N, C-alpha and C positions, 0 to 999 in steps of 0.2 A: 504494500500500500504506500502511495507516495505521501509526502508531507501535507499537501493540500487536502486530501481526503481525511487524513487523521485530524487535521485542524477543524474541519467541518464537524466531525464526530465529537470532538472535545467541546466545541461551542454548543452543539445540541445537548450534550449531557450536562453542561454547565447551566444552561437555561432550564432544563428539565428538573434539576435539583431544587429549584424554587417552587415547583409545582407539587401538589400532594399525590403524585403518581410515580410509578417506577421509571427512573431515568434510564435504566438499562434497556427497558423495552423500547424507548425512543431511539436509542443507538442502534439496536438490532433492526428496527423498522427503517431507519435512515440507511443502513448498510444494504438492505434489500432494495430500497428505492434507487440507490446508486449502483446497483448491480454487483455488489460485493458479496462474498461468502461469509456470513457471520460466524460460521463454525471454524473458519480458518484463522481467526484471531488477527493479530498484527502481522503475521507472516504470509498472509494470502494476498 
């Protein structure tokens, strides 16, 4: 994963931390929308 994609996921998780919902779910959803494999972690 390149730096730009990681930065987007970090921003999404940071904003989601302020909401009373799971921030991890937002990151997984964002990875799917961006066409990434959530099960691959940072190595995919």
